[in-house]
C-alpha positions in Angstrom: 0.0 0.0 0.0 1.2 3.5 -0.9 1.2 6.3 1.6 2.0 10.0 1.3 5.2 9.3 3.3 6.3 6.5 1.1 9.5 7.4 -0.8 9.8 4.7 -3.4 7.1 4.0 -5.9 7.4 0.3 -5.2 8.1 -0.9 -1.7 10.2 -3.8 -3.0 12.5 -1.1 -4.7 13.9 0.3 -1.4 16.9 -2.0 -1.2 17.8 -2.4 -5.0 17.3 1.3 -5.7 19.2 2.4 -2.6 22.1 0.1 -3.6 22.1 1.5 -7.1 22.2 5.1 -5.9 24.8 4.3 -3.3 26.9 2.7 -6.0 26.7 5.7 -8.3 27.9 8.2 -5.6 30.5 5.9 -4.0 32.1 4.8 -7.3 32.1 8.4 -8.6 33.9 9.6 -5.5 36.2 6.5 -5.5 37.0 7.0 -9.2 38.1 10.6 -8.7 40.3 9.5 -5.8 41.9 6.7 -7.8 42.5 9.0 -10.8 44.5 11.3 -8.5 46.6 8.5 -7.2 49.6 9.0 -9.5 49.9 5.2 -10.1 49.1 3.9 -13.6 47.2 0.7 -12.7 45.1 2.6 -10.0 44.5 5.3 -12.5 43.0 2.8 -15.0 40.9 1.5 -12.2 39.7 5.0 -11.6 38.7 5.4 -15.2 36.6 2.3 -15.0 35.0 3.3 -11.7 34.0 6.7 -13.1 32.7 5.3 -16.4 30.6 2.7 -14.7 29.2 5.2 -12.2 28.0 7.3 -15.1 26.5 4.3 -16.9 24.4 3.3 -13.8 23.5 7.0 -13.2 22.2 7.3 -16.8 20.0 4.2 -16.5 18.6 5.5 -13.3 17.6 8.6 -15.3 15.9 6.1 -17.7 14.0 4.7 -14.7 13.0 8.2 -13.6 11.7 8.9 -17.1 9.3 6.1 -16.5 8.4 7.2 -13.0 9.7 3.9 -11.7 11.8 5.1 -8.8 10.0 7.5 -6.5 6.3 8.0 -5.6 6.5 11.7 -5.9 6.9 13.2 -9.3 8.7 16.2 -7.8 11.3 13.9 -6.2 11.7 12.1 -9.5 12.4 15.4 -11.2 14.8 16.7 -8.6 16.8 13.5 -8.4 16.7 13.3 -12.2 18.3 16.7 -12.5 21.0 15.7 -10.0 21.8 12.5 -11.9 21.7 14.4 -15.2 24.3 16.9 -13.9 26.5 13.9 -12.9 26.2 12.5 -16.4 27.0 15.9 -17.9 23.7 16.1 -19.7 21.7 18.7 -17.6 22.0 21.2 -20.4 18.4 20.1 -21.3 15.7 19.9 -18.6 14.9 16.4 -17.2 11.3 17.0 -18.3 12.2 17.1 -21.9 14.3 14.0 -21.6 11.3 12.3 -20.1 8.9 13.6 -22.7 11.1 12.6 -25.7 11.6 9.1 -24.2 7.9 8.7 -23.6 7.4 9.5 -27.3 9.8 6.7 -28.1 7.4 4.3 -26.4 4.2 5.9 -27.5 5.1 6.4 -31.1 7.0 3.1 -31.2 9.7 4.9 -33.1 13.0 6.7 -32.7 12.0 10.4 -32.4 14.8 13.0 -32.1 15.2 16.7 -32.4 18.5 16.5 -34.3 19.7 14.5 -37.3 23.5 14.0 -37.2 23.4 12.5 -40.7 21.9 15.7 -42.2 24.4 17.8 -40.2 27.4 15.8 -41.6 26.1 16.2 -45.1 26.2 20.0 -44.7 29.6 20.0 -42.8 32.9 20.9 -44.5 34.8 17.9 -45.9 37.7 18.4 -43.4 35.2 18.1 -40.5 33.6 15.0 -41.9 37.0 13.4 -42.3 37.8 14.1 -38.7 34.5 12.5 -37.6 35.2 9.4 -39.7 38.7 9.1 -38.3 37.5 9.4 -34.8 34.8 6.8 -35.3 37.3 4.5 -37.0 39.4 4.8 -33.8 36.3 3.8 -31.8 35.9 7.3 -30.4 32.2 8.4 -30.1 32.4 11.5 -32.4 28.7 11.3 -33.3 27.6 11.1 -29.7 29.7 14.1 -28.9 28.1 16.0 -31.8 24.7 15.1 -30.4 25.5 16.4 -26.9 27.2 19.6 -28.3 24.0 20.2 -30.3 22.0 20.1 -27.0 24.4 22.6 -25.5 24.3 25.1 -28.4 20.7 24.8 -29.5 19.3 27.5 -27.1 21.7 30.0 -28.6 20.9 29.0 -32.2 17.2 28.5 -32.0 15.0 31.1 -30.3 12.4 28.5 -29.5 14.8 27.3 -26.8 16.2 30.6 -25.7 14.7 30.3 -22.2 17.2 27.6 -21.6 20.2 29.8 -22.2 20.8 30.6 -18.6 20.5 27.0 -17.7 23.2 26.0 -20.2 25.5 28.8 -19.0 25.1 27.8 -15.3 25.5 24.1 -16.2 28.6 24.9 -18.3 30.2 27.0 -15.5 29.5 24.4 -12.8 31.1 21.7 -15.0 34.1 23.9 -15.6 34.5 24.4 -11.8 34.1 20.7 -11.3 36.8 20.0 -13.9 39.1 22.6 -12.4 38.7 20.9 -9.0 39.7 17.6 -10.5 42.7 19.3 -12.3 44.0 20.5 -8.9 44.6 16.9 -8.0 46.5 16.1 -11.2 46.2 17.0 -14.9 46.2 13.2 -15.5 43.2 12.9 -13.3 41.3 15.2 -15.7 42.6 13.2 -18.7 41.4 10.0 -17.0 37.9 11.6 -16.4 37.7 12.5 -20.1 38.6 8.9 -21.1 35.9 7.6 -18.7 33.3 9.9 -20.2 34.1 8.6 -23.7 33.7 5.0 -22.5 30.4 6.0 -20.9 29.2 7.4 -24.2 30.2 4.3 -26.1 28.4 2.1 -23.6 25.2 4.2 -24.0 25.5 4.1 -27.7 25.7 0.3 -27.9 22.8 0.1 -25.5 20.5 2.2 -27.7 21.9 1.5 -31.2 21.0 -2.2 -31.3 17.8 -2.2 -29.3 15.4 -1.5 -32.2 14.8 -1.6 -35.9 12.3 1.3 -35.6 11.4 4.0 -38.0 13.4 7.2 -37.4 11.6 10.6 -37.2 13.2 14.1 -37.0 10.9 16.6 -35.3 11.3 20.3 -34.6 9.3 20.3 -31.4 8.8 17.8 -28.6 5.1 17.7 -29.3 5.2 17.5 -33.1 3.2 14.5 -34.2 4.4 11.8 -36.5 2.5 9.2 -38.5 1.9 6.1 -36.5 0.7 3.9 -39.4 0.7 0.2 -38.3 3.1 0.5 -35.4 1.1 -1.4 -32.9 2.1 -3.5 -29.9 3.0 -6.5 -32.2 5.2 -4.2 -34.3 6.9 -3.0 -31.1 7.7 -6.6 -30.0 8.9 -7.5 -33.5 11.2 -4.5 -33.7 12.7 -4.5 -30.2 15.7 -6.6 -29.2 17.1 -7.7 -25.9 20.9 -7.0 -26.0 21.9 -9.1 -23.0 25.4 -8.8 -21.8 25.3 -12.4 -20.8 22.7 -15.1 -21.2 24.7 -17.7 -19.2 25.3 -15.4 -16.2 22.3 -13.1 -15.8 23.9 -11.2 -12.9 26.3 -9.6 -15.5 23.3 -7.8 -17.0 23.3 -5.6 -13.9 26.3 -3.9 -15.4 23.9 -1.7 -17.3 21.0 -2.0 -14.8 19.2 -4.7 -16.8 18.7 -2.3 -19.7 19.5 -5.2 -21.9 16.2 -6.8 -21.1 14.8 -4.4 -23.5 12.0 -6.4 -25.1 10.7 -7.1 -21.6 10.9 -3.4 -20.9 8.8 -2.5 -24.0 6.4 -5.3 -23.1 5.7 -3.6 -19.7 7.5 -0.1 -19.7 6.6 0.7 -16.1 8.2 -2.4 -14.7 11.2 -1.4 -12.6 14.7 -2.5 -13.6 15.2 -5.1 -10.9 12.1 -7.0 -12.0 13.0 -7.2 -15.7 14.9 -10.5 -15.6 11.8 -12.3 -14.2 9.5 -10.7 -16.7 11.9 -11.6 -19.5 11.9 -15.2 -18.4 8.1 -15.3 -18.2 7.5 -13.8 -21.6 10.4 -14.9 -23.8 11.9 -18.3 -24.4 15.7 -18.8 -24.5 15.6 -19.2 -28.3 13.5 -16.1 -28.9 14.7 -14.2 -32.1 14.2 -11.0 -30.0 17.2 -11.9 -27.9 20.3 -10.4 -29.6 23.1 -10.6 -27.0 26.3 -8.7 -27.0 28.3 -11.7 -28.3 26.3 -11.3 -31.5 26.4 -7.5 -31.9 30.1 -7.0 -31.2 31.1 -7.9 -34.8 28.5 -5.4 -36.2 29.7 -2.8 -33.8 33.3 -3.2 -35.2 32.7 -3.8 -38.9 30.0 -1.3 -39.4 31.4 1.6 -37.5 32.0 3.7 -40.6 29.1 2.5 -42.7 26.5 3.5 -40.1 27.7 7.1 -39.7 25.6 8.5 -42.5 23.4 5.5 -43.1 19.7 6.3 -43.5 18.6 2.8 -42.7 19.8 0.7 -39.8 19.5 -2.6 -41.7 17.8 -5.7 -40.5 18.6 -8.6 -38.1 19.0 -11.8 -40.1 19.0 -15.5 -39.0 21.7 -18.0 -38.1 25.4 -17.3 -37.5 26.3 -13.6 -38.0 22.6 -12.6 -38.0 23.5 -9.1 -36.7 26.2 -8.4 -39.4 23.8 -6.4 -41.6 22.2 -4.7 -38.6 24.3 -1.5 -38.7 23.0 0.0 -35.5 21.6 3.5 -35.3 23.5 6.7 -34.4 21.8 9.6 -32.6 19.1 7.8 -30.6 20.5 7.9 -27.1 17.7 8.9 -24.7 20.1 11.5 -23.1 20.9 13.3 -26.5 17.8 13.1 -28.6 16.5 16.2 -26.8 
């Protein structure tokens, strides 16, 4: 039973959610401490700690977008803003992140305010070559462009001008934060930057191979798109569970069970810690909607240049190498489509 004093939306979420939040803050602090150690192996450990704390923080934002964490919408919003700051994505309000993600579920499509493919087609050739070089080196250039667009849009589009102060304050606070890290060691700041790139790569993989949806570019969060025949059956047929491990399910906690994505779309309000059980109830072990990491790694590697400006993501095939022609989709991360 829910009461006005109940913090969590679901009473069984108190322990798992508390552990997740504790992990984010503890690993973030520990990571900064390790980055400042001056010892190479410990420095590498600090990079991994920071990167993973950001990953879990991002997927907690995803839970907040679904109102799965706290009973109070106000608490959800405030905590979401804090987590968004930690992830370096608070240039856009948490409400818009939530709205755009709910459109993803409601429209059963990838809906975004910015098209990196069109942007690159207009960009100078030297810039495009740099982007291709960085992506060839496995550096998330497109994801950085997406985030940079969110930062600059209020100054380039008057429809978002009321967010200019927000962007300025966010940028200033991040510069202060980076300056504080620099006081420990310049290498600590370098390590943090590497951790952030790893974080973007993890989020990209988590979103890029989850769907073979239609992609729509909109100019406003409320701009309608044609729904056509995209019903529940379409949703289930075009959503994939990118499990980190089928053999050891506990490893899927590395991205807060986000890999159980078909189960998530089957019941979007189901909290992260219940998704494995829901997945096992609804999907057999040989379900074609299970597309684990061991099958998408090759596509991630061999298609990293082909997908940069691809208008179509391709399709999932059958048998060995069934993900090879599934390019993955750039520019659909729930933190940067805003």
